[in-house]
C-alpha positions as CSV (number, residue, x, y, z in Angstrom):
1,P,125.9,61.3,119.4
2,L,122.4,61.5,120.8
3,P,119.6,62.8,118.6
4,Y,118.7,66.5,119.2
5,S,115.2,65.5,120.5
6,V,116.8,63.6,123.4
7,H,118.7,66.7,124.4
8,V,115.5,68.7,124.5
9,L,113.7,65.9,126.5
10,A,116.6,65.9,129.0
11,A,116.3,69.7,129.4
12,E,112.5,69.7,129.9
13,L,112.1,66.6,132.2
14,P,113.4,68.4,135.4
15,A,110.5,70.8,135.1
16,Y,108.1,67.9,135.4
17,T,109.7,66.7,138.6
18,G,109.5,70.1,140.3
19,N,113.0,71.3,139.4
20,T,112.1,74.2,137.1
21,V,115.4,76.1,137.7
22,R,117.5,73.1,136.6
23,S,115.3,72.8,133.5
24,L,115.8,76.5,132.7
25,D,119.6,76.1,133.0
26,L,119.6,73.2,130.6
27,L,117.3,74.9,128.1
28,H,119.4,78.0,128.1
29,T,122.5,76.0,127.5
30,L,120.9,74.1,124.6
31,L,119.6,77.4,123.2
32,H,123.2,78.8,123.3
33,K,124.5,75.8,121.3
34,V,121.6,76.2,118.8
35,R,122.5,79.8,118.3
36,I,126.2,78.9,117.7
37,R,125.1,76.5,115.0
38,L,122.8,79.2,113.5
39,A,125.7,81.6,113.4
40,Q,127.7,79.1,111.4
41,L,124.9,78.4,109.0
42,N,124.2,82.1,108.5
43,E,127.9,82.5,107.4
44,D,127.4,79.8,104.9
45,E,124.0,81.3,103.8
46,A,125.7,84.7,103.1
47,E,127.9,83.0,100.5
48,S,125.0,81.6,98.5
49,S,121.5,82.7,97.5
50,A,118.5,81.2,99.4
51,P,114.8,81.6,99.5
52,P,113.4,84.3,101.7
53,E,112.9,83.5,105.3
54,L,109.3,82.3,106.1
55,D,107.5,83.8,109.0
56,E,106.0,80.8,110.7
57,L,105.9,78.9,114.0
58,S,105.3,75.2,113.9
59,A,102.5,73.6,115.8
60,D,105.0,71.7,118.0
61,Q,106.5,75.0,119.1
62,L,103.1,76.4,120.2
63,T,102.2,73.3,122.1
64,A,104.7,74.1,124.8
65,L,103.5,77.7,125.3
66,E,101.1,78.0,128.2
67,L,100.0,81.2,129.7
68,P,98.5,81.9,133.1
69,S,95.1,83.7,133.2
70,P,95.0,87.4,134.1
71,P,94.5,87.6,137.9
72,S,91.8,90.3,138.1
73,A,88.9,87.9,138.4
74,F,90.6,85.7,141.0
75,A,91.2,88.0,143.9
76,L,89.6,85.6,146.4
77,Q,92.2,83.5,148.0
78,T,89.7,80.6,148.3
79,L,89.5,80.4,144.5
80,R,92.2,79.0,142.3
81,S,92.9,80.5,139.0
82,P,92.2,78.3,136.0
83,G,95.9,77.6,135.6
84,P,97.9,77.8,132.5
85,L,96.2,78.6,129.2
86,A,97.4,76.2,126.6
87,L,97.7,77.9,123.2
88,D,96.1,75.5,120.8
89,P,98.6,74.4,118.1
90,Q,95.8,74.9,115.5
91,L,95.9,78.6,116.2
92,D,99.2,78.6,114.2
93,Y,97.2,78.0,111.0
94,P,97.3,81.5,109.4
95,F,101.1,81.3,109.0
96,A,101.6,78.1,107.0
97,Y,103.1,78.7,103.6
98,R,103.0,76.5,100.5
99,A,105.2,76.4,97.4
100,A,104.2,78.9,94.8
101,P,102.5,77.6,91.6
102,P,104.1,78.1,88.1
103,L,103.9,81.5,86.6
104,S,100.7,82.2,84.7
105,G,102.4,82.1,81.4
106,E,104.5,79.0,82.0
107,P,103.0,75.6,81.7
108,A,103.4,73.2,84.6
109,A,105.4,70.7,82.6
110,A,107.8,73.4,81.4
111,A,108.3,74.6,85.0
112,D,109.1,71.0,86.1
113,T,111.7,70.7,83.3
114,A,113.3,74.0,84.2
115,A,113.4,73.0,87.8
116,Q,115.2,69.7,86.9
117,Q,117.7,71.6,84.8
118,E,118.5,74.0,87.6
119,A,118.6,71.3,90.3
120,P,122.4,70.6,90.2
121,S,123.2,74.3,90.7
122,T,120.6,74.9,93.4
123,Q,120.9,71.7,95.3
124,T,123.6,73.0,97.7
125,S,121.7,76.2,98.3
126,A,118.5,74.3,99.0
127,T,120.2,72.0,101.4
128,S,121.8,74.9,103.2
129,Y,118.5,76.7,103.5
130,S,116.7,73.6,104.7
131,L,119.3,73.2,107.5
132,L,119.0,76.9,108.4
133,S,115.2,76.7,108.6
134,M,115.4,73.6,110.8
135,W,117.8,75.2,113.3
136,R,115.7,78.4,113.3
137,R,112.6,76.3,114.2
138,R,114.6,74.7,117.0
139,E,115.6,78.1,118.3
140,D,111.9,79.1,118.4
141,R,110.9,75.8,120.1
142,L,113.4,76.3,122.8
143,Q,112.4,79.9,123.5
144,V,108.8,78.8,123.8
145,S,109.8,76.1,126.3
146,I,111.9,78.7,128.2
147,C,108.9,81.1,128.2
148,A,106.6,78.4,129.6
149,R,109.1,77.5,132.4
150,L,109.5,81.2,133.3
151,L,105.7,81.6,133.6
152,E,105.6,78.7,136.0
153,Q,108.1,80.6,138.1
154,G,106.1,83.8,137.9
155,E,108.9,85.5,136.0
156,Y,106.6,87.5,133.7
157,V,109.1,90.1,132.7
158,C,111.6,87.5,131.5
159,A,108.9,85.6,129.7
160,A,107.8,88.9,128.0
161,E,111.4,89.4,126.8
162,Q,111.5,85.9,125.3
163,L,108.2,86.6,123.5
164,A,109.5,89.9,122.3
165,Q,112.3,88.1,120.5
166,L,109.9,85.7,119.0
167,A,107.7,88.6,117.9
168,Q,110.7,90.3,116.2
169,R,111.4,87.1,114.2
170,H,107.7,86.5,113.5
171,P,105.9,89.9,113.2
172,A,102.9,88.4,111.4
173,N,102.1,85.7,114.0
174,A,98.9,86.6,115.8
175,V,99.3,83.9,118.4
176,V,102.6,85.4,119.7
177,E,100.9,88.8,120.0
178,A,98.0,87.3,121.9
179,A,100.5,85.6,124.3
180,R,102.3,88.9,124.9
181,G,99.0,90.6,125.7
182,R,98.1,88.1,128.3
183,I,101.5,88.4,130.0
184,F,101.2,92.2,130.0
185,L,97.9,91.8,131.8
186,Q,99.7,89.7,134.4
187,L,102.1,92.6,134.8
188,G,99.3,95.1,135.1
189,A,100.3,96.8,131.8
190,V,96.8,97.1,130.5
191,R,97.8,99.7,127.8
192,A,100.5,97.4,126.4
193,A,98.1,94.4,126.5
194,N,95.5,96.5,124.6
195,E,98.1,97.2,121.9
196,S,99.2,93.6,121.6
197,F,95.6,92.4,121.4
198,A,94.9,95.1,118.8
199,R,97.8,93.9,116.7
200,C,96.6,90.3,117.1
201,E,93.1,91.2,115.8
202,K,94.5,93.3,113.0
203,L,96.7,90.4,111.8
204,L,93.8,87.9,111.9
205,A,91.5,90.4,110.2
206,H,94.0,91.0,107.5
207,L,94.9,87.4,106.9
208,H,91.5,85.8,107.2
209,N,88.8,88.4,107.0
210,V,87.8,88.0,110.6
211,S,85.5,91.0,110.4
212,A,83.3,89.1,108.0
213,L,83.5,86.1,110.3
214,R,82.4,88.3,113.2
215,R,79.3,89.4,111.3
216,G,78.4,85.9,110.1
217,A,79.5,83.3,112.6
218,V,78.8,84.9,115.9
219,S,76.3,87.7,115.9
220,D,75.6,89.8,119.0
221,D,71.9,89.1,119.0
222,G,71.6,85.7,117.2
223,P,72.7,82.1,117.3
224,V,76.1,80.9,116.1
225,A,76.2,79.4,112.7
226,V,79.2,77.1,113.4
227,D,78.4,74.8,110.5
228,S,79.1,77.5,108.0
229,V,82.5,78.3,109.3
230,N,85.5,76.1,109.0
231,A,87.4,75.1,112.1
232,A,90.3,77.4,111.5
233,H,88.1,80.5,111.5
234,V,86.4,79.2,114.7
235,Q,89.8,79.0,116.3
236,A,90.7,82.5,115.2
237,H,87.4,83.9,116.5
238,T,87.9,82.1,119.8
239,L,91.3,83.7,120.2
240,L,89.7,87.2,119.6
241,L,86.9,86.6,122.1
242,M,89.3,85.3,124.8
243,N,91.5,88.4,124.4
244,R,88.5,90.7,124.9
245,A,87.3,88.7,127.9
246,Y,90.7,89.1,129.6
247,L,90.6,92.8,128.9
248,A,87.2,93.0,130.5
249,L,88.5,91.1,133.5
250,S,91.4,93.5,133.9
251,A,88.8,96.3,134.1
252,Q,86.7,94.3,136.6
253,Q,83.8,94.3,134.1
254,F,82.6,90.8,135.1
255,P,79.3,90.8,133.2
256,V,81.0,91.8,130.0
257,A,83.7,89.2,130.5
258,A,81.2,86.5,131.3
259,D,79.4,87.3,128.1
260,Y,82.6,86.9,126.1
261,F,83.4,83.6,127.7
262,D,79.8,82.5,127.0
263,R,80.3,83.3,123.3
264,V,83.5,81.4,123.3
265,L,81.6,78.3,124.6
266,Q,79.1,78.7,121.8
267,V,81.7,78.1,119.2
268,D,84.0,75.9,121.3
269,P,81.9,74.0,124.0
270,D,84.9,72.0,125.2
271,N,86.9,75.1,126.2
272,L,87.5,74.4,129.9
273,V,89.3,77.7,130.5
274,A,86.3,79.7,129.2
275,A,83.9,77.6,131.2
276,N,85.8,78.0,134.4
277,N,86.4,81.7,134.0
278,R,82.7,82.3,133.2
279,A,81.7,80.6,136.4
280,V,84.2,82.8,138.4
281,C,82.7,85.9,136.7
282,W,79.2,84.8,137.7
283,L,80.4,84.4,141.3
284,F,81.6,88.1,141.2
285,T,78.2,89.1,139.9
286,C,76.5,87.3,142.9
287,E,75.1,84.5,140.7
288,L,76.5,81.6,142.8
289,G,73.9,79.1,141.8
290,R,74.4,79.8,138.2
291,A,78.2,79.4,138.5
292,I,77.8,76.0,140.3
293,Q,75.3,74.7,137.7
294,S,77.6,75.7,134.8
295,L,80.6,73.9,136.2
296,E,78.5,70.8,137.1
297,H,77.2,70.7,133.6
298,V,80.8,70.8,132.2
299,V,81.9,67.9,134.5
300,R,78.9,65.7,133.8
301,R,79.1,66.2,130.0
302,D,82.5,64.5,129.9
303,P,83.9,63.4,133.3
304,A,86.9,61.7,131.9
305,R,88.1,64.8,130.1
306,N,86.8,67.6,132.3
307,L,87.6,66.4,135.8
308,N,90.8,68.5,136.1
309,N,92.3,69.8,139.3
310,T,91.5,73.5,138.9
311,L,87.9,73.0,137.8
312,V,87.1,70.5,140.6
313,F,88.9,72.7,143.2
314,N,86.8,75.8,142.2
315,L,83.6,73.8,142.2
316,C,84.3,72.5,145.7
317,T,85.0,76.0,146.8
318,L,81.7,77.1,145.4
319,Y,80.0,74.3,147.3
320,D,81.6,75.7,150.5
321,L,80.3,79.2,149.7
322,R,76.8,77.9,149.1
323,S,76.3,75.9,152.3
324,E,78.1,74.6,155.3
325,N,76.8,71.1,154.5
326,S,78.9,70.8,151.3
327,V,80.4,67.4,152.1
328,R,77.6,65.5,150.4
329,D,78.0,67.5,147.2
330,K,81.8,67.0,147.2
331,K,81.4,63.3,147.7
332,Y,79.0,63.1,144.9
333,L,81.3,65.0,142.7
C-alpha cells in the first residue's frame, strides 16, 4: 500500500493545477477514511486507559491554512487584495506540551525505575494512544487543507464550519480563533469577528502574559525593544496587531489600521501582508506618494523575496494613479 502522505499529496495536487473542486472531493474522501479509522481506534481506546488528549495543532497543519484579507480596504477594482494570509507555523508555539517531570518528592532515578517496571503493562496502551494521536493530527491536517481550498473558492461559510470543528477540538488554540475572526470579517459578521479576536487575545494573554509584552515590547509612544523579547512573543504580538488592524479596516478606519500595520512592521519588517495593507490604507487617506515609497522600499530591500505578484500589481496600479507616464516606472520595477 502507498504511504499516507502520498494519498494526501494526490488529493492536494489538483488544486495547484486549477482543479480545486477535484481536490476538495479527494480531500473529503480521505477525511472520511481517516474518521473511520479514528472510530475504530476510539473503540479500542475505550477498553484501555490512556493519557488525556492534548490540545495542539502541529506546525505542518497550520502551514496549509491561508486566509484572504478582509475586503474593506480593497473596494477599488483597480487594486488587488494582498491575497491569502499565510498563518505562520510558529504561531502554533503556545500549544506545545512536554512530558511532566517527576513528582517533587520522587527522585528522578526512582521515577525511571518505576516507569521501567510499569512498561510491560502500559506498552499496549501507549501504542494505542500514539496511533490515536497520530490519526487525530491527520484529521486536523486534512480539515485545514479543506479550509484552504474552500477559501480559494470563496466558500467562506463552509470554511467557517470547518474551523468551528477545529475550534471545538482545540479550544485553547489562539491561531484557530484568529483564523475564524478573519473569515467572519469576509462574511461581514463584524460582531462575531470581534468575539473571535477577543478570545484569541485572551488565550494569548493567559498563556504568555501578552499584556506585559504589550507594555514592554511595543509601546504606543516609544521604540520597539525587539531584542528583549523572544521570537515567540513577537509572533504572538504580531498576531494581535494584525487582528486589530483588520477590525479597523472593517470599520473603514484607515489611519488606525495603517498605524497597526506600521507597528507590525516594527517587530516584523519582512511581513509583506502588513506592508501591502499599510500602503493601501495610505492610498485611502490620500497619501499616494507615501504608499508608493513604502512599497518601493519593500521591493528594493529584498527583490528576490519581495517581488510577488500581488505587491507588484498594486505598485504598478499606484504608478498609474500617480501619472499617465507610468511606463518608465514599471519598466524600472
